N, C-alpha and C positions, 0 to 999 in steps of 0.2 A: 349610602355612606358606609365606609368600612369600619368606622369607630363603633364599638358595641358598649352600650350603657350596662348591660347585664354582665359582660365580661369584666368591665371596670369595677362594678360593684363586688364581684367575686374577689378581685384582687384586694379591694378595700377591706372586705371582711377578713381576709387572711391576715392583713396587716393589723387590724384591730384585735383579732384573736391572739396574735403574737405579741401585742404591745406589753411592755413592762408595766408592772403594777405601781411604778414610781408615780408620785403625785405631781412631780414637775419634771420637765425635760432636762437633760444635762446641759450645762453651759455650752458645750461643743455643738450640740444639736441646735440650740437656739442661735448660735453664731452662724452655723451653716445655713439655717433657714433664712436668716436675715440677709446674709450675703448672696443668697440665690435669687433675691428679688431684683427684677430689672430696674434700672435707673429711670426709665421712661417708657412710654408706650411704644412697642415695636412697630415699625412701618409695615413689616410683613409678619403676619402671625406665625407662631411656631407650629400651628396645627394641633388637632385634638390629641393625637397620640403622644406627642412630645410634651404637651401641657399636662396631660394625665400623669406622665412619668415624673414631671416636676412636682406636681401636687403630692403624689404618693411618696416620692423619695426625699424631697427637700422640705416641703412645708409641714406635712403631718408630724415628723419627728420633733418639730418645734412647738407642738401643742401641749398644754397642761392636761391633767387627768381627771376632771370631774366626772367623766363618764366611765373611764376605764379603771380608775383606782377607787378602792374603798376608803382611802386615807386622804382624800382631798376635802379639807374642812373649811374652805374659805368661801365667803359670799353666798352661802346657802344655795349653791348651784344645783344640788341634787345630782342624781344619775339619770340614766334613761333606761327604763324597763324594756326588755327585748320587744314586746308587742307594741310598745310606743314607738320604737324605732321603725318597725315594719309599717305602722300607720303613717308615720311621718314621711316615709319614702313613697307611700301611696299618695299622700298629699302633693308631693313634688311631681310624681309621675302624671297625675291627672289635673293638677293646677286649677282647682275649682275657684270660681269667682264668688266668694261667699260674702256678698254684700246685699243682694236683693232676694227676698223670699219668693222664689218661683218654683213651687213644688211640682209643676207639670214639666219642668225642664231639668231639675237636679234635686237629689235628695239631701244635698249638703246642709241646707239650713234646717231641715227637719232633724238631721243627725245632731247638729249643734244644739238645737232646742232640747232634744232628748238627753244629750250629755249634761247640759246645765241642770236639768231637772233631776237627773240621777245624782249629781253632786249635792243638791239640796237634800236628797234622801240620805246619802252617805254621811253628811254633816249634821243630820238630825235637826234641821232648822224649822221643820214644820211647814205649814201651808202659807200661801199669800205672797210668795216671792215671784211676782209676775214680771218684774223687770230684771232680766238676766242677760249678761253679755260677756263674751271673752275679750280680754284686753292683752296688750303686750306685757303687762306686769302690774305690780302694785302702784307704780307711779301713775300710769294711765288710769287705773281703777280709783286711786285717791282723787285724781282730777274729776272723775265722774261723781264721786261721793261728795266732794265739796261743791261742785257745780249744782248737784241736786239739792244739797242743803241750802245753798245761796238762793236758788230759785224758789224753794218751798217757803223759807222764812220771810222773804221779801214779798212773794206773791200773796201770801196770807194778808199782809198789811195792805197791799194794793187792792185786794178784793174788799177789804173792810172800808176802803175809801171809794168803792164803786168802780174800780178800774179793772178790766178783765184781762188785759195783756200782762205778761210776765217779763222777767229780766231778759229771757231769750229773745223777746221781740223788741222791748224798749231799750235795752242796754242797761248796764249797771248804774251809771250815773243818773240817767233819767228816771229809772225805776225807783232809786233811793230818794230822789227829790220828790217824786209824786207820792211816795209812801211815807215820807217823813222819817226815813231811816238815816241815822247819822253814821252808823258803823256796823259791820258784821265781823264778829270775832270768832276764832276757832279755839276752843278750850280743850286742852289735852295735857298729857304728861309724857315727857321724853319722846315726843313725836318723831317718827322717822323723817329723814331729810326729804323724802319725796312728798311729805305733807306740806313742807314749806314751799317746795317747788309748785305743788298743786295750788296752794293759796295764791302764789304769784300769778300763775297761769289764768286762774278764774277771776282775777281782778280784785281779790281781797287784800293781797300783799303779804309778804312774809312776816311783817310786823304784827299782823292780825293773829298769828298763832301764839297763844299764851299758855305757859306752863302753870298748872295749879296742883302741885304735888302735896301729899299729905304731910311730908316731912323731908328733911335732908337725908335721913336714914333710909327712907323708902321713896325715892324720887319718881319711881314708876307708878305709884298708886295715886289715883285721882282723889282729891280732897272734896268730899261731897258738901261740906259746909261752905267752902269757897265757891264751889260750883253754884250752889243756890244763890249766893250773894251776887255772882256775876250774871246769872240768868235774870235776876230781878231788874237788871239794868235795861231790860226790854221796855220798861215803862218810860225810859229816857230816850228811846229810839236806838238802843244798842242791841242788836239781835245776835244770836249765838248758834254755832254748830259745835256739838260736843264730839270730839274725835277720840275714841277709846282705843288704846294700844293693847291688843291681845297678843302678847309676845314681843316685848321691847327688843330692839335689834342687838344691843350689847349684852344683855343679861337673859333675855327670854322671859322676863317677868311680865306679870299681867296687871293692868290698871285697876281692875276690880277684883273683889273677893268672891264673886259669884252672884247667885240669883237675887239675894237681898239688895246688893248694891245696884244691880241692873234695874230692879223694880223701882228703886228710889230715883234713879237717873231718869227712867222713863216717865215717872210721875212728875218730876220737876220740869222736864222738857215739854210735856203735854201742857202743863200749867202756864209756862212762859213762852210757848211757841217756838221751841228750839228743835233742831234736827239732830238725831243720834247716828253717827257714823262709826263703824268699827273697822279699824285697820288691823286685820288679822293675818297679814302676810306670813308671819312666822308662827302663829299659834293656832290657826283655825282647825287644822287636821287633828289636833289633840282631842277634839270632840268625837273623833272616830276611833280612839284607842279602845282596846278591849274593856268591857264593862266588868272589871275586877277591882279588888281592893288596891292592887298595885298602882293603878292609875286614877283612883278616885279623887285625889286632891286636884290633879290636873283637870280632870273633867268638871269638877265643881267650880274651878276658876272660870271656866268658859260657859258655865250655866247662865242663862239669861241673855246672852248676846242675840238670841233670836227675837228679842224685844226691840232691836235697833231698827232704824229706817233704812240703813244701807250697810253692807258688809263687803270687804274686799279681801282677797287672798291670792296667793301664787300657787298654781298647779305645778310649776317647774321646780318647786321645792320638794316637800315630802312626797307628793304624788308621783314624782319622777317621770314627767314627760319632758320633751325637749324644750330648750329655750326657744322662743319666749312664750309664756302662757300665764296670764293672770285671769281672774274671774271677778265679776262684780255682780252683786245682788242688791235689789231694792224692792221694797213693797209698793213703791209708787212708779209703775211703768209710765203713767201719764206725765209725771214730772220729768222722767228720763227722756222721753220722746219730745217733750216740749222744748228741751234744750238742744238736742242733737239731731232733730229731724232735718232733712234736706228739702226745703220748700221750693216750689216752682221748678222742679226738675221732673218733667213728665216721663222721661225715659227711665227714671229710677223707680217709678210707681209699681207696686206689686198688687194693688187692690186690697180689699178687705180680707183679713186673715187673722187667725188666732196667734200666729207667730209673727213677731215684728221683724221687718227687714233689718239686719244687723247695722246697716249704715245709718239707720234712724235712731239707734239707741247706743251709739258709741262714737269714739273720736274718729275712727278711720272709715273712709269710703273704700279704700283698697286694703284688703286684709287677707292674711293667710288662713287656711282652714285649720286653725289651731285646735279646734274641738275634736278632730278625729283621733289623735293620740289619747286624749282624755277619755273619749268614748271607749276606745280599745282597752285601756287600762281598767276602767270600771267594769267592763264586760268580762274581761279575762280573769280578773282576780276577785271581784266581788267584795262585799262588806267585810267578811271575816278574814280573808287572806290579806287584804290591805291593812286591816287593824294589826295584824301580826308584823307586817313590814314596818308600820309606824312604831310598834312596840319595841322592835329591835333598835331603832334609832334612839329612842328614849333610854333604853337600858344601857346602851354604850355611853351616853352622856352621863348617866348616873354612876356608872362604874369608874369613869375618868374623874368625876367629881369626888368620889370617895378616895381615890388615890391622892388627889391634890389636897384634900382636907387633911389626910393623915400624914402628908409629907412635911418634913421639917424644913425643906428648902423652897417650897412653893406655897403660895397663898391663894386659896379659892375665893373668888369674888362673886357678888358682893357679900358682905356679912349681913345675913338676913335676920331682922328682928323677929321675935316670935309672932308679933301681930301680922307680919307679912305672910306667914305660913297659912293661917286660916283664922277665922273668927272663933272666939271661944264658944259661941252658941251653935256652931256647925260641927256636927259629929263626923270626923274623918279618921281613917285608920292611921296608925303610927308607922307610916312607910318612910324609910330613910330616903332623903332627897326627893320627897314626894312632889315638891314644886319644880324640880328640874325637868325641863322639856328636852330641847335639842341643842341648846346653847350652853357652853361652858366658858366662863371668863376667869382668868387667873393671871398671876404675875410671879416672877421669881423674887424671893426675899432679898437676895443679894442685888443691890442696885446696879452694879456693873454688869452682871449677867442680864438683869431685866432690861437694860437699855438696848441690848442686842438680841434679846430672847427670840423674837419673831424671825429675825434674820438667820440666827443660828439653827433654829428648828427647820426652816425652809431649805437651808443649805444642805441638809442631810438628803434631800430629794425623796425621803421616805414618806413624808406627810407634809401637808400644806396647811398653814393657819393664817388668820388675818390679824393684823396689828390694829389696835385701837387705843383709846385712853379711858381711864376710869379715875375719878376724883383727882384729875389733873396730872396723873402719872401714866406712863406707858403700860399697856396691858395686852394680853394675848387672848384671842377668841377662837374657840373650836366650835364650828357649826356643823352638825351632823344631819345629813338628809339623803343618804343614798341607800338604795335597796341592797347593795352589795355587802352590807355590813355582816361580819361575823363577830359577835360581841366579845368572845374570849380572845380570838386571834387579834382583833384590832385594839382591844384594851392592852394586851401585852406589847403590841408594837408601839403604842403611844407611851406607855411606861418606859420602854427601852429607849426611845428617842429622848424623852425628857430627862431620864437619868444620864444619858450620854452627854447631854448639854452641860450638866453639872460636872461630870468627870473631866471634861475638856475645857473648863472655864478659863484655864490659864493660857 
């Protein structure tokens, strides 16, 4: 074959290195890319060289810039660290089948196991997390979490009735009938949309997800009194999964105030047979911030989540590995495998091993070697350098928050009551915006400007933000998650763009 992958990659690298720092492509580039697409499948292929030219010249200019720009603040896409890109290209080049643990044939599953155990270390989760697997993201990981919770709470009732099979074997309806279970509810606060999808997928239903906030002023915080009341319904055959948001999607706020809350939740769930799942897609890596006063409030918010039964997060956010890559941890590997095992498939058996075959502990039988970029990043940067990368992301969010708070034209959201900052009996330093992690929510005070704020910001092509709603009104969200951040430079650019929107409001 005359076509050279290595030569093509060199051309690609040249284009990437020369790519503008704009967060979005120009309208002209988008139009050109769209118009270059064939209307239908060609009868005779263009050939590799012509197709390469089409991809490099027509398609690439139509891409947005989560990887190449430090000012892409939408969807918490993150960037891609250079070593993660190298690792991802190795994944493609060698195309490992990471489904069955066959250590005498490939090291891939051993690397995956080591990468997930290193993540446990980075996140200071302690020991006992024997159920670990990589997923496509938080949606898949939340499905795993709710499936494990469903299995655990119902199986406990089944065993009490002398029945050894679980939901994975009997099915949800039969298991509930045999166990005398009327309902399984998911108790949460401001749960991510993927939680509702997960509840639907695992057979609990979207209506099973119930918000129990402490107040309208703090809708992200879990009300422990209501929680206890709901958990007591187990005596009536209503079982519960408690889904704790560690970093709510719109605000970045946390459902608990730290160790005392988590200890109480763990105590209640043990008493009433509930499962504790933590959705930490946005917040988990705050546990790896530098152990200084600057980040003490944030780290205290996440203290105690190690008491949960399962935890999920996204590595393609703050850890800056390529899309897609999520992680799921549980203390109950047996529960995980009882749901996701592939029974009666002799060709998939790997024999006794300390490492589970990934296809028996996750959704996918066919899966990409997502763990290699994670392994490469952890090895290349280590605990302390990664902590500094995370710290820059938080510092930029705090600098932008300060600008918005001091502005006469913008409103920083939400207005946080003192009780949401920290409990009075917890000693924390007086750090400005100590609760701010990587999400900044705001709106323009001028309603006409606010209606088109997101559109106007993105039209500059200098930065990209997401539109959302808060308290029934349009709002703008900046989500910071790329290693390319320069705090001073990017703060100034954001200020410049936000000021220009106001100057051109007419």
